[in-house]
C-alpha positions as CSV (number, residue, x, y, z in Angstrom):
1,S,72.6,135.5,167.7
2,I,72.8,133.9,164.3
3,D,75.7,131.6,163.5
4,F,74.6,130.0,160.2
5,I,72.0,130.8,157.6
6,I,71.3,127.6,155.6
7,A,69.4,127.3,152.3
8,S,69.1,124.3,150.0
9,D,67.8,124.2,146.4
10,V,66.1,127.6,146.7
11,V,67.5,129.6,143.8
12,F,67.1,127.2,140.8
13,L,65.1,129.9,139.0
14,A,67.1,133.1,138.4
15,S,64.2,135.2,139.6
16,M,64.5,133.7,143.1
17,M,68.1,134.8,143.8
18,K,67.7,138.5,144.4
19,S,64.9,138.0,147.1
20,L,67.0,135.4,148.9
21,F,70.1,137.5,148.8
22,D,68.2,140.6,150.0
23,T,67.0,138.6,153.0
24,V,70.4,137.2,153.7
25,E,71.9,140.7,153.5
26,A,69.3,141.9,156.1
27,L,70.4,139.1,158.4
28,F,74.1,139.9,157.9
29,Q,73.4,143.6,158.7
30,T,71.6,142.7,162.0
31,S,74.3,140.3,163.0
32,K,77.4,142.3,162.3
33,G,79.2,141.4,165.5
34,N,78.6,137.7,165.1
35,K,79.6,137.3,161.4
36,P,77.3,134.5,160.4
37,S,78.0,132.2,157.5
38,F,75.5,131.6,154.7
39,I,75.6,128.0,153.6
40,L,74.0,127.6,150.1
41,S,73.4,124.3,148.4
42,F,72.8,124.8,144.7
43,Q,72.1,122.2,141.9
44,K,73.1,123.3,138.5
45,R,70.1,123.1,136.1
46,D,71.4,125.3,133.2
47,A,72.9,122.5,131.0
48,Q,70.8,123.4,128.0
49,D,71.6,127.1,128.0
50,G,75.1,127.2,129.5
51,T,76.1,130.3,131.3
52,D,73.5,132.4,129.5
53,S,70.4,130.8,130.8
54,I,67.5,133.2,131.2
55,A,65.3,131.0,133.3
56,F,67.7,129.0,135.5
57,T,70.3,130.3,137.9
58,T,73.8,129.6,136.7
59,V,77.0,129.0,138.8
60,D,78.4,132.2,137.2
61,G,75.2,134.0,138.2
62,V,75.6,133.0,141.8
63,L,79.2,134.0,141.8
64,A,78.5,137.4,140.2
65,A,75.5,138.1,142.6
66,V,77.7,137.3,145.6
67,R,80.6,139.5,144.5
68,E,78.3,142.4,143.5
69,R,77.3,142.6,147.2
70,G,80.9,142.6,148.4
71,W,80.6,139.2,149.9
72,T,83.1,136.3,149.7
73,I,82.3,132.8,148.5
74,E,84.0,129.5,148.9
75,C,83.0,126.2,147.4
76,L,82.9,123.7,150.3
77,A,81.8,120.7,148.3
78,W,80.9,119.7,144.7
79,R,79.7,116.5,143.2
80,T,78.0,114.9,140.3
81,V,74.6,113.4,141.2
82,A,72.2,111.1,139.3
83,V,69.0,112.8,138.2
84,K,65.9,112.1,136.0
85,K,65.4,114.6,133.2
86,E,62.5,115.0,130.8
87,D,63.3,115.6,127.1
88,E,61.3,117.6,124.6
89,T,59.1,114.6,123.8
90,G,58.2,114.1,127.5
91,S,60.3,111.0,127.9
92,V,62.2,110.7,131.2
93,K,65.8,109.6,131.0
94,D,68.7,109.1,133.5
95,D,71.2,112.0,133.5
96,T,73.6,113.7,135.8
97,S,73.8,117.2,137.3
98,E,76.2,119.0,139.6
99,V,75.5,120.1,143.2
100,F,77.6,122.7,144.9
101,V,77.7,123.7,148.6
102,F,79.0,127.3,149.0
103,E,79.9,129.2,152.1
104,I,79.1,132.9,151.7
105,K,80.2,135.6,154.1
106,D,79.8,139.3,154.4
107,A,83.3,140.6,153.9
108,T,82.3,144.0,155.2
109,S,81.2,142.7,158.6
110,S,83.5,142.9,161.6
111,S,84.2,140.4,164.3
């Protein structure tokens, strides 16, 4: 039986989210009686493009994808972290980013 599904930093590109969520959905469906939690750690990388980023997964994108599947989502933790970022010229500079830890559950599963 599955209690937790844990994924960290695996959906930074928007193209990765559907495949991950399809896999999680399959695990939810095979574990209906157990009601596992999906713990997803996600670093925001869309600062340049805001909520309309084409390449990077956005927080709004994660929330929308979860809700489209009828799942629930709760932010367990959030914090700003120090990161190194490369600018257009190739220079690396110190910057900050946000990291979220979400708990996602299948609201349609029964206990």
